[in-house]
C-alpha positions as CSV (number, residue, x, y, z in Angstrom):
1,M,-9.3,-7.9,8.5
2,K,-9.1,-4.7,6.4
3,K,-5.3,-4.7,6.5
4,D,-5.3,-8.3,5.5
5,K,-7.5,-7.6,2.5
6,L,-5.4,-4.6,1.5
7,R,-2.2,-6.7,1.7
8,W,-3.9,-9.3,-0.5
9,C,-4.8,-6.6,-2.9
10,L,-1.2,-5.3,-3.0
11,K,0.0,-8.8,-4.0
12,Q,-2.4,-9.3,-6.9
13,K,-1.1,-8.8,-10.4
14,K,-4.0,-6.3,-11.2
15,G,-4.4,-5.2,-7.6
16,I,-3.2,-2.0,-5.9
17,S,0.0,-0.5,-7.1
18,L,1.6,2.9,-6.9
19,I,2.3,4.7,-10.1
20,S,3.1,8.3,-11.0
21,S,0.2,10.7,-10.6
22,K,-1.9,10.7,-13.8
23,S,-3.8,14.0,-13.9
24,H,-4.9,13.5,-17.5
25,L,-6.4,10.1,-16.7
26,S,-8.0,11.6,-13.6
27,E,-9.7,14.2,-15.8
28,S,-10.7,11.5,-18.3
29,Y,-12.3,9.3,-15.6
30,L,-14.2,12.3,-14.3
31,K,-15.5,13.0,-17.8
32,E,-16.5,9.4,-18.1
33,S,-18.2,9.6,-14.8
34,D,-20.2,12.6,-15.9
35,E,-21.2,10.8,-19.1
36,C,-22.4,7.8,-17.2
37,L,-24.3,10.0,-14.8
38,R,-26.0,11.8,-17.8
39,V,-27.0,8.4,-19.2
40,C,-28.2,7.1,-15.8
41,C,-30.5,10.1,-15.5
42,E,-32.0,9.5,-19.0
43,I,-32.7,5.8,-19.0
44,E,-34.7,3.2,-17.1
45,G,-34.3,-0.4,-16.3
46,N,-31.2,-2.4,-15.6
47,W,-28.8,-0.1,-17.4
48,K,-29.8,2.7,-15.1
49,L,-28.3,0.9,-12.2
50,I,-25.2,-0.2,-14.2
51,T,-24.5,3.3,-15.4
52,G,-25.2,4.7,-12.0
53,Y,-22.5,2.4,-10.6
54,Y,-20.0,3.4,-13.2
55,A,-20.7,7.1,-12.6
56,C,-19.7,6.6,-9.0
57,Y,-16.8,4.2,-9.6
58,N,-15.2,6.3,-12.3
59,A,-15.5,9.4,-10.1
60,F,-13.7,7.6,-7.3
61,Y,-11.2,6.1,-9.7
62,S,-10.3,9.7,-10.8
63,L,-9.1,10.2,-7.3
64,L,-6.9,7.2,-7.5
65,M,-5.4,8.3,-10.8
66,K,-4.7,11.8,-9.3
67,T,-3.0,10.1,-6.4
68,G,-1.0,7.7,-8.5
69,V,-2.8,4.5,-7.4
70,K,-3.6,1.9,-10.0
71,C,-6.0,-1.0,-9.3
72,E,-8.0,-3.1,-11.8
73,I,-9.9,-5.0,-9.1
74,H,-13.0,-2.9,-8.1
75,E,-13.3,-4.6,-4.7
76,C,-9.7,-3.6,-3.9
77,S,-10.1,0.0,-5.2
78,I,-13.2,0.4,-3.0
79,E,-11.2,-0.8,0.0
80,L,-9.1,2.4,-0.3
81,M,-12.0,4.8,0.1
82,D,-11.4,5.6,3.7
83,L,-8.0,7.0,2.9
84,F,-9.8,9.8,1.1
85,G,-12.1,10.6,4.0
86,F,-15.3,8.9,2.8
87,S,-17.8,8.1,5.5
88,D,-18.8,4.5,6.3
89,E,-22.2,5.3,4.7
90,E,-20.6,6.4,1.5
91,I,-18.4,3.3,1.4
92,D,-21.3,1.1,2.1
93,F,-23.3,2.8,-0.6
94,L,-20.6,2.1,-3.3
95,K,-20.2,-1.5,-2.1
96,Q,-23.9,-2.1,-2.3
97,L,-24.2,-0.4,-5.6
98,K,-21.3,-2.6,-6.9
99,N,-23.0,-5.8,-5.6
100,N,-26.4,-4.7,-7.2
101,R,-24.6,-4.0,-10.5
102,I,-23.1,-7.5,-10.5
103,Q,-26.5,-9.1,-9.7
104,V,-28.2,-7.1,-12.5
105,Q,-25.5,-7.4,-15.1
106,Y,-24.4,-11.0,-14.7
107,Y,-27.3,-12.7,-13.0
108,L,-30.1,-10.7,-14.6
109,K,-31.7,-9.9,-11.3
110,D,-34.4,-7.2,-11.3
111,I,-33.0,-4.6,-9.0
112,S,-33.7,-0.9,-9.6
113,L,-31.4,2.0,-8.8
114,G,-34.3,4.0,-7.3
115,S,-33.3,7.7,-7.1
116,E,-30.4,9.2,-8.9
117,K,-29.8,11.6,-6.0
118,E,-27.4,9.3,-4.2
119,V,-25.4,8.8,-7.4
120,K,-25.3,12.5,-8.0
121,D,-24.3,13.2,-4.4
122,F,-21.5,10.6,-4.5
123,V,-20.1,12.0,-7.8
124,L,-20.2,15.5,-6.3
125,R,-18.4,14.3,-3.2
126,C,-15.6,12.8,-5.3
127,K,-15.3,16.1,-7.1
128,E,-15.0,18.0,-3.8
129,I,-12.3,15.6,-2.6
130,L,-10.5,15.9,-5.9
131,E,-10.4,19.7,-5.5
132,G,-8.9,19.3,-2.1
133,L,-6.1,16.9,-3.1
134,D,-2.8,18.7,-2.8
135,S,0.7,17.3,-3.0
136,K,0.8,16.9,0.8
137,K,-2.5,14.9,1.0
138,I,-1.4,12.8,-2.0
139,E,1.9,11.9,-0.3
140,E,0.0,11.0,2.9
141,I,-2.3,8.6,1.0
142,R,0.7,7.0,-0.8
143,E,2.6,6.6,2.4
144,R,-0.4,4.9,4.1
145,I,-0.6,2.5,1.2
146,K,3.1,1.7,1.3
147,N,2.7,0.8,5.0
148,F,0.0,-1.9,4.5
């Protein structure tokens, strides 16, 4: 099923595509992640969950930019997480956070983020992975995507 989903994502106009590595965009997404995290820690209510999601998503997207992977469909981007060594729990966390963000933002559901700790931990995990991304690891990830 996962390979079918990734193949579908590769065929979409705004789905997964390989581009040249964008270190400057990677840094920009990481800065945006930090800003969202700061706001998340300062506010309450629905926007706490929304900014918490974007803190996590932007941190992950910085990895994609560093690797030279573009994707404008969040669901497809998230499908690539295991290529970077994220655990099933981390992947489930971001998927659930995304679903909760959609429920809060578009359907005005009353779902709270709870603790910011998981968001902080996820952002930190992305930064750790980013630091370990060398040219060999980047090429391995790109090759795996080409083979879907």
